[in-house]
NUROVEX-453814 format. One record per residue (C-alpha): residue number from 1; x, y, z. Coordinates in steps of 0.05 Angstrom, whole numbers. Layout:
BEGIN
+-----+--------+--------+--------+
:  nr :     px :     py :     pz :
+-----+--------+--------+--------+
: NUM :      X :      Y :      Z :
...
+-----+--------+--------+--------+
// end
This chain:
BEGIN
+-----+--------+--------+--------+
:  nr :     px :     py :     pz :
+-----+--------+--------+--------+
:   1 :    681 :   -344 :   -110 :
:   2 :    732 :   -291 :   -110 :
:   3 :    806 :   -288 :    -90 :
:   4 :    819 :   -323 :    -23 :
:   5 :    763 :   -333 :     25 :
:   6 :    724 :   -273 :     11 :
:   7 :    660 :   -294 :    -32 :
:   8 :    645 :   -252 :    -91 :
:   9 :    597 :   -253 :   -153 :
:  10 :    622 :   -243 :   -223 :
:  11 :    582 :   -212 :   -279 :
:  12 :    569 :   -249 :   -342 :
:  13 :    615 :   -225 :   -401 :
:  14 :    558 :   -206 :   -438 :
:  15 :    514 :   -178 :   -385 :
:  16 :    489 :   -103 :   -394 :
:  17 :    491 :    -93 :   -323 :
:  18 :    471 :    -27 :   -300 :
:  19 :    513 :    -38 :   -241 :
:  20 :    570 :    -23 :   -288 :
:  21 :    542 :     53 :   -294 :
:  22 :    532 :     60 :   -218 :
:  23 :    465 :     26 :   -207 :
:  24 :    465 :     -6 :   -138 :
:  25 :    429 :    -73 :   -161 :
:  26 :    453 :   -137 :   -196 :
:  27 :    399 :   -186 :   -222 :
:  28 :    407 :   -264 :   -219 :
:  29 :    412 :   -266 :   -297 :
:  30 :    470 :   -217 :   -299 :
:  31 :    521 :   -262 :   -258 :
:  32 :    560 :   -320 :   -282 :
:  33 :    537 :   -366 :   -225 :
:  34 :    499 :   -359 :   -161 :
:  35 :    533 :   -365 :    -94 :
:  36 :    515 :   -422 :    -42 :
:  37 :    454 :   -408 :     -2 :
:  38 :    497 :   -402 :     61 :
:  39 :    518 :   -332 :     35 :
:  40 :    442 :   -312 :     36 :
:  41 :    435 :   -248 :     74 :
:  42 :    506 :   -236 :     79 :
:  43 :    557 :   -186 :     51 :
:  44 :    594 :   -204 :    -12 :
:  45 :    634 :   -168 :    -67 :
:  46 :    614 :   -163 :   -138 :
:  47 :    663 :   -162 :   -194 :
:  48 :    660 :   -147 :   -266 :
:  49 :    680 :   -193 :   -321 :
:  50 :    756 :   -175 :   -313 :
:  51 :    754 :   -188 :   -239 :
:  52 :    752 :   -115 :   -219 :
:  53 :    713 :   -105 :   -152 :
:  54 :    654 :    -59 :   -168 :
:  55 :    627 :    -54 :    -96 :
:  56 :    607 :    -91 :    -33 :
:  57 :    536 :   -110 :    -25 :
:  58 :    482 :   -152 :      4 :
:  59 :    464 :   -222 :    -24 :
:  60 :    403 :   -263 :    -30 :
:  61 :    399 :   -320 :    -80 :
:  62 :    322 :   -323 :    -68 :
:  63 :    312 :   -254 :    -95 :
:  64 :    312 :   -233 :   -167 :
:  65 :    355 :   -176 :   -143 :
:  66 :    413 :   -218 :   -121 :
:  67 :    461 :   -163 :    -99 :
:  68 :    447 :    -92 :    -75 :
:  69 :    510 :    -46 :    -65 :
:  70 :    527 :    -20 :      4 :
:  71 :    590 :     13 :    -14 :
:  72 :    641 :     15 :    -68 :
:  73 :    691 :     -1 :    -12 :
:  74 :    700 :    -64 :     31 :
:  75 :    651 :    -56 :     92 :
:  76 :    624 :   -104 :    141 :
:  77 :    552 :    -94 :    157 :
:  78 :    556 :    -87 :    232 :
:  79 :    533 :    -40 :    286 :
:  80 :    589 :     14 :    265 :
:  81 :    564 :     13 :    189 :
:  82 :    492 :     15 :    213 :
:  83 :    508 :     76 :    258 :
:  84 :    546 :    112 :    210 :
:  85 :    492 :    103 :    157 :
:  86 :    436 :    126 :    203 :
:  87 :    475 :    186 :    230 :
:  88 :    490 :    211 :    155 :
:  89 :    415 :    200 :    141 :
:  90 :    393 :    243 :    197 :
:  91 :    444 :    297 :    185 :
:  92 :    418 :    304 :    113 :
:  93 :    345 :    317 :    138 :
:  94 :    316 :    381 :    163 :
:  95 :    294 :    376 :    239 :
:  96 :    218 :    366 :    229 :
:  97 :    172 :    323 :    278 :
:  98 :    146 :    285 :    222 :
:  99 :    195 :    258 :    165 :
: 100 :    224 :    204 :    130 :
: 101 :    295 :    190 :    164 :
: 102 :    314 :    131 :    119 :
: 103 :    305 :    119 :     46 :
: 104 :    333 :     49 :     27 :
: 105 :    390 :     51 :    -24 :
: 106 :    390 :    128 :    -24 :
: 107 :    414 :    126 :     47 :
: 108 :    461 :     62 :     41 :
: 109 :    411 :     14 :     79 :
: 110 :    385 :    -28 :     25 :
: 111 :    313 :    -48 :     36 :
: 112 :    305 :     -5 :     98 :
: 113 :    253 :     53 :    107 :
: 114 :    244 :     92 :    171 :
: 115 :    191 :    146 :    183 :
: 116 :    187 :    185 :    242 :
: 117 :    122 :    210 :    275 :
: 118 :    145 :    252 :    335 :
: 119 :    173 :    207 :    390 :
: 120 :    157 :    146 :    349 :
: 121 :    196 :    107 :    291 :
: 122 :    162 :     67 :    243 :
: 123 :    210 :     19 :    208 :
: 124 :    202 :    -28 :    142 :
: 125 :    254 :    -78 :    129 :
: 126 :    248 :   -109 :     60 :
: 127 :    317 :   -146 :     48 :
: 128 :    342 :   -214 :     81 :
: 129 :    409 :   -185 :    103 :
: 130 :    375 :   -124 :    142 :
: 131 :    323 :   -172 :    167 :
: 132 :    381 :   -216 :    199 :
: 133 :    405 :   -149 :    233 :
: 134 :    337 :   -121 :    245 :
: 135 :    346 :   -126 :    322 :
: 136 :    416 :    -92 :    320 :
: 137 :    383 :    -36 :    273 :
: 138 :    331 :    -25 :    323 :
: 139 :    384 :    -15 :    376 :
: 140 :    422 :     36 :    335 :
: 141 :    363 :     75 :    318 :
: 142 :    343 :     75 :    396 :
: 143 :    421 :     99 :    410 :
: 144 :    420 :    152 :    355 :
: 145 :    345 :    179 :    360 :
: 146 :    322 :    156 :    429 :
: 147 :    248 :    145 :    408 :
: 148 :    195 :    125 :    456 :
: 149 :    177 :     68 :    411 :
: 150 :    200 :     32 :    349 :
: 151 :    148 :     -4 :    308 :
: 152 :    175 :    -54 :    256 :
: 153 :    119 :    -53 :    201 :
: 154 :    144 :   -114 :    165 :
: 155 :     79 :   -132 :    129 :
: 156 :     91 :   -103 :     58 :
: 157 :     85 :   -157 :      3 :
: 158 :    148 :   -137 :    -24 :
: 159 :    181 :   -179 :     28 :
: 160 :    158 :   -240 :     -4 :
: 161 :    207 :   -228 :    -59 :
: 162 :    262 :   -241 :    -13 :
: 163 :    230 :   -297 :     19 :
: 164 :    210 :   -264 :     80 :
: 165 :    147 :   -274 :    123 :
: 166 :     97 :   -218 :    140 :
: 167 :     95 :   -194 :    211 :
: 168 :     87 :   -130 :    253 :
: 169 :    118 :   -117 :    324 :
: 170 :    146 :    -62 :    370 :
: 171 :    212 :    -60 :    397 :
: 172 :    186 :    -58 :    468 :
: 173 :    135 :   -116 :    460 :
: 174 :     76 :    -69 :    474 :
: 175 :     19 :    -50 :    431 :
: 176 :     26 :     18 :    396 :
: 177 :    -43 :     50 :    406 :
: 178 :    -69 :     99 :    351 :
: 179 :    -58 :    170 :    370 :
: 180 :    -66 :    241 :    343 :
: 181 :     -1 :    270 :    305 :
: 182 :     12 :    337 :    283 :
: 183 :     33 :    346 :    210 :
: 184 :     41 :    407 :    172 :
: 185 :     -8 :    446 :    219 :
: 186 :    -60 :    390 :    222 :
: 187 :    -74 :    335 :    274 :
: 188 :    -84 :    264 :    245 :
: 189 :   -107 :    201 :    276 :
: 190 :    -54 :    153 :    258 :
: 191 :    -53 :     78 :    272 :
: 192 :     22 :     71 :    261 :
: 193 :     20 :     -4 :    279 :
: 194 :    -37 :    -21 :    231 :
: 195 :    -53 :     35 :    184 :
: 196 :    -31 :     36 :    112 :
: 197 :     45 :     32 :     98 :
: 198 :     75 :     71 :    156 :
: 199 :     19 :    105 :    177 :
: 200 :     18 :    166 :    136 :
: 201 :     41 :    188 :     64 :
: 202 :     96 :    235 :     87 :
: 203 :    119 :    242 :     14 :
: 204 :     56 :    285 :     -1 :
: 205 :     58 :    330 :     59 :
: 206 :     84 :    392 :     22 :
: 207 :     37 :    384 :    -35 :
: 208 :    -24 :    393 :      9 :
: 209 :     -8 :    462 :     19 :
: 210 :     16 :    475 :    -50 :
: 211 :    -53 :    458 :    -77 :
: 212 :    -88 :    495 :    -22 :
: 213 :    -62 :    561 :    -51 :
: 214 :   -114 :    551 :   -109 :
: 215 :   -171 :    533 :    -64 :
: 216 :   -199 :    597 :    -30 :
: 217 :   -273 :    607 :    -57 :
: 218 :   -268 :    544 :    -97 :
: 219 :   -308 :    477 :   -103 :
: 220 :   -253 :    425 :    -89 :
: 221 :   -256 :    349 :   -105 :
: 222 :   -203 :    308 :    -66 :
: 223 :   -204 :    241 :   -106 :
: 224 :   -170 :    179 :    -71 :
: 225 :   -169 :    224 :    -11 :
: 226 :   -142 :    169 :     39 :
: 227 :   -144 :    209 :    107 :
: 228 :   -165 :    273 :     71 :
: 229 :   -102 :    314 :     76 :
: 230 :   -115 :    355 :     11 :
: 231 :   -188 :    364 :     32 :
: 232 :   -168 :    391 :    102 :
: 233 :   -115 :    439 :     74 :
: 234 :   -165 :    464 :     21 :
: 235 :   -223 :    473 :     73 :
: 236 :   -171 :    516 :    117 :
: 237 :   -153 :    556 :     55 :
: 238 :   -223 :    579 :     44 :
: 239 :   -257 :    527 :     -3 :
: 240 :   -330 :    539 :     -5 :
: 241 :   -342 :    465 :    -15 :
: 242 :   -295 :    403 :     -5 :
: 243 :   -313 :    332 :    -25 :
: 244 :   -265 :    275 :    -12 :
: 245 :   -272 :    206 :    -44 :
: 246 :   -239 :    143 :    -26 :
: 247 :   -261 :     66 :    -36 :
: 248 :   -235 :     46 :     40 :
: 249 :   -290 :     57 :     89 :
: 250 :   -235 :     62 :    146 :
: 251 :   -198 :    119 :    104 :
: 252 :   -263 :    159 :     99 :
: 253 :   -276 :    148 :    173 :
: 254 :   -208 :    172 :    185 :
: 255 :   -218 :    232 :    147 :
: 256 :   -284 :    251 :    174 :
: 257 :   -254 :    246 :    244 :
: 258 :   -194 :    288 :    222 :
: 259 :   -239 :    341 :    198 :
: 260 :   -277 :    343 :    257 :
: 261 :   -213 :    349 :    303 :
: 262 :   -185 :    406 :    261 :
: 263 :   -251 :    446 :    259 :
: 264 :   -258 :    450 :    183 :
: 265 :   -318 :    432 :    137 :
: 266 :   -310 :    376 :     89 :
: 267 :   -354 :    321 :     65 :
: 268 :   -325 :    254 :     51 :
: 269 :   -358 :    193 :     12 :
: 270 :   -339 :    123 :      6 :
: 271 :   -334 :    108 :    -73 :
: 272 :   -296 :     80 :   -128 :
: 273 :   -268 :    143 :   -161 :
: 274 :   -274 :    112 :   -235 :
: 275 :   -348 :     92 :   -223 :
: 276 :   -361 :    159 :   -189 :
: 277 :   -337 :    200 :   -251 :
: 278 :   -375 :    149 :   -296 :
: 279 :   -440 :    158 :   -263 :
: 280 :   -497 :    186 :   -303 :
: 281 :   -513 :    242 :   -253 :
: 282 :   -441 :    276 :   -263 :
: 283 :   -465 :    298 :   -331 :
: 284 :   -512 :    349 :   -294 :
: 285 :   -475 :    358 :   -233 :
: 286 :   -439 :    430 :   -223 :
: 287 :   -368 :    433 :   -248 :
: 288 :   -309 :    436 :   -196 :
: 289 :   -254 :    490 :   -191 :
: 290 :   -206 :    446 :   -168 :
: 291 :   -197 :    371 :   -172 :
: 292 :   -139 :    329 :   -138 :
: 293 :   -124 :    264 :   -166 :
: 294 :    -71 :    225 :   -121 :
: 295 :    -87 :    151 :   -135 :
: 296 :    -46 :     87 :   -112 :
: 297 :      2 :     64 :   -160 :
: 298 :    -31 :     34 :   -219 :
: 299 :     37 :      5 :   -248 :
: 300 :     66 :    -44 :   -195 :
: 301 :    109 :    -74 :   -246 :
: 302 :    138 :    -58 :   -309 :
: 303 :     92 :   -104 :   -346 :
: 304 :     30 :    -70 :   -317 :
: 305 :     49 :     -3 :   -346 :
: 306 :     14 :     -8 :   -410 :
: 307 :    -53 :    -17 :   -370 :
: 308 :    -35 :     34 :   -320 :
: 309 :    -24 :     86 :   -371 :
: 310 :    -94 :     75 :   -398 :
: 311 :   -120 :     81 :   -324 :
: 312 :    -80 :    145 :   -316 :
: 313 :   -111 :    175 :   -378 :
: 314 :   -179 :    154 :   -370 :
: 315 :   -182 :    185 :   -294 :
: 316 :   -148 :    246 :   -318 :
: 317 :   -193 :    259 :   -376 :
: 318 :   -258 :    246 :   -334 :
: 319 :   -227 :    300 :   -284 :
: 320 :   -209 :    352 :   -337 :
: 321 :   -280 :    344 :   -364 :
: 322 :   -311 :    362 :   -297 :
: 323 :   -268 :    427 :   -287 :
: 324 :   -296 :    494 :   -297 :
: 325 :   -257 :    538 :   -349 :
: 326 :   -196 :    559 :   -314 :
: 327 :   -202 :    504 :   -266 :
: 328 :   -144 :    472 :   -229 :
: 329 :   -122 :    400 :   -235 :
: 330 :    -69 :    374 :   -184 :
: 331 :    -50 :    302 :   -210 :
: 332 :      5 :    254 :   -184 :
: 333 :     32 :    187 :   -195 :
: 334 :     71 :    144 :   -145 :
: 335 :     96 :     89 :   -191 :
: 336 :    171 :     90 :   -205 :
: 337 :    154 :     49 :   -271 :
: 338 :    120 :    112 :   -297 :
: 339 :    173 :    164 :   -315 :
: 340 :    157 :    239 :   -322 :
: 341 :    159 :    235 :   -400 :
: 342 :    104 :    180 :   -399 :
: 343 :     61 :    220 :   -349 :
: 344 :     70 :    281 :   -392 :
: 345 :     48 :    242 :   -456 :
: 346 :    -13 :    222 :   -418 :
: 347 :    -30 :    290 :   -401 :
: 348 :    -21 :    316 :   -470 :
: 349 :    -71 :    261 :   -496 :
: 350 :   -117 :    283 :   -446 :
: 351 :   -111 :    358 :   -469 :
: 352 :   -120 :    335 :   -538 :
: 353 :   -183 :    293 :   -525 :
: 354 :   -216 :    343 :   -479 :
: 355 :   -199 :    395 :   -530 :
: 356 :   -173 :    440 :   -471 :
: 357 :   -108 :    475 :   -462 :
: 358 :    -68 :    449 :   -400 :
: 359 :    -20 :    497 :   -372 :
: 360 :     33 :    479 :   -322 :
: 361 :     28 :    520 :   -256 :
: 362 :     75 :    476 :   -215 :
: 363 :    119 :    412 :   -224 :
: 364 :    112 :    366 :   -164 :
: 365 :    163 :    317 :   -138 :
: 366 :    176 :    275 :    -73 :
: 367 :    208 :    315 :    -19 :
: 368 :    281 :    319 :      0 :
: 369 :    274 :    271 :     53 :
: 370 :    264 :    223 :      0 :
: 371 :    327 :    230 :    -38 :
: 372 :    333 :    208 :   -112 :
: 373 :    398 :    175 :   -132 :
: 374 :    413 :    195 :   -201 :
: 375 :    438 :    126 :   -220 :
: 376 :    378 :     93 :   -192 :
: 377 :    314 :    112 :   -228 :
: 378 :    274 :     65 :   -177 :
: 379 :    291 :    115 :   -121 :
: 380 :    250 :    168 :   -154 :
: 381 :    173 :    149 :   -155 :
: 382 :    132 :    208 :   -140 :
: 383 :    116 :    262 :   -190 :
: 384 :     59 :    305 :   -209 :
: 385 :     34 :    369 :   -242 :
: 386 :    -13 :    423 :   -220 :
: 387 :    -45 :    447 :   -283 :
: 388 :    -94 :    500 :   -305 :
: 389 :   -150 :    473 :   -355 :
: 390 :   -165 :    535 :   -401 :
+-----+--------+--------+--------+
// end
């Protein structure tokens, strides 16, 4: 405990805590002693080994990350704090109908993600302290943004790391029905209450148009296509043939529905992308002009990275071998455990093994409404390359 009645954690003398260099997290093995469980989900200070306060944050003894910084100053996690954080987050964003409004620690709300789809907000709460204030957070979001509905998508497995149950509900108590939502010039059929994540991968919405620039007159393969966004943009850009692949039948159903709604011609097929590339008939199939690889995260933990790198190499190598000379590969990773240097090394090995020269056309990154803290590598997770394979 700290001075007086204010509870505080203290870093171990020999702890190489990244929090001393500005990272907002402190791990259980970096503190001298844990606080009693009655402080779980509450605000406490953290001090270095000399007793200097390094910040105020939220505490949870059940989590491996026991402390997450809210501020370097003393703050209270109340309606005023939440309102200020939300208002600052909104002020940093461009006024778009579909956008990420809150990105966790990057917006001073650790464990809170808020996506906006028109008049509806989809909220993920992933920390105990924010869960205890979820109703208050809903009130603040309603006050600041005046949405028609707020959906709490608290069904992500990451909540289990905080000792939290998985559940979904709306602020109104009514069921949120699937509906059409316009995003970057296309209508998508979104089930915001039961679809993947918050209903749509807003982090890739600018990449769809970036890749479409290379698709006029092209045969385009959209692997791991989900709701078909890359395929739809490619078709509208003048691709002569578009095929989308995904292992989830519901994703393929949605992609077909989206293509019909938007009046574009694209085919979609339920398939395991690795097996599809490895099938014997691929050896005699025509080559593709453009291939998009946008897989789910292969590395969901640091320990899984080595296997993930092999997976990324295999799928990218297969894709490069199926490209015409001068074809374009758009390849992405959404795992924060995989840094740019590691992705670059994978692509270098692919180029060597395929005996093809890969030239960078564009570097790809998560958009500005998913802001990156320079002191927190985990806030940066989406990266990719658009390459030409000579």
